[in-house]
N, C-alpha and C positions, 0 to 999 in steps of 0.2 A: 554346684548344680548336679554333678555326678552322684554325690551322696544322697541328694533328694530323690533322684531317679532310682537309685538302688533301694532305698527304704520304701518307696512307692511300689516298686516291683515285688519286694518281699511281702508287703501288705496285700497286694492284689493276688499274689500266688497263694497266700493262706486263705484269702476269701474265696478264690476259685476252687481250691480243694474242698473247703467247707461246703460250698453250695453244691458241688457235684456229689459229695457224700450224703447230703441231705435229700437228694432226689430219690424218690421211690419208684423203681422200675416196675414193680408189680409182677414180674415174671416168675419169681420164686425159684426154688431149687431145680424144678423140672426142666427149665430152659437150659440149664448148664449141662444137662445130659442129653440134649437133642430134642426134647419135647417142647416145642414152642407153640404158642397160641396164634391163631390167624385173626383174632379179633382186634381191631384197631379202634381206639377210643380217642376222643379229643381231650386235651389238657384243660382242666378247670381249676380255679381257685389257687391254692398254694402251689400246686404242680406247675401251673402256667407262669406264676411269678418266679419260681425257682428256675424254670427253663429260660425265661427271658433274662433273668439276672446272670445266668451262666454265659449266655451269649454276650451280654454287655461287658461283663468282667473279663471275658477272654479277649474281646476286641481291645479293651483298655490295656490289658497285660501285653498284648502284641504291640500296641502303639508305644507303650513305655519301653519295651525291649528295643524297638527300632530307634526310638529317640536316644536311648542310652548308648547305642552304637554310634550314632551320628554326632554326639556331643564329645 
């Protein structure tokens, strides 16, 4: 059981890193030097799917981490 949880945690970790890197913040290089935009937009299409996938995968990753501690 411990091996299955470890493999699942590795897979979820790779998926989480991939989904986070695929997200496009749209802020550009200017925000890194203090020039931020005050325009807020809603997430649509692929951005919304990636955002929701990030939340779901992070919750699953946390649950598997807790389960691996308790087993």
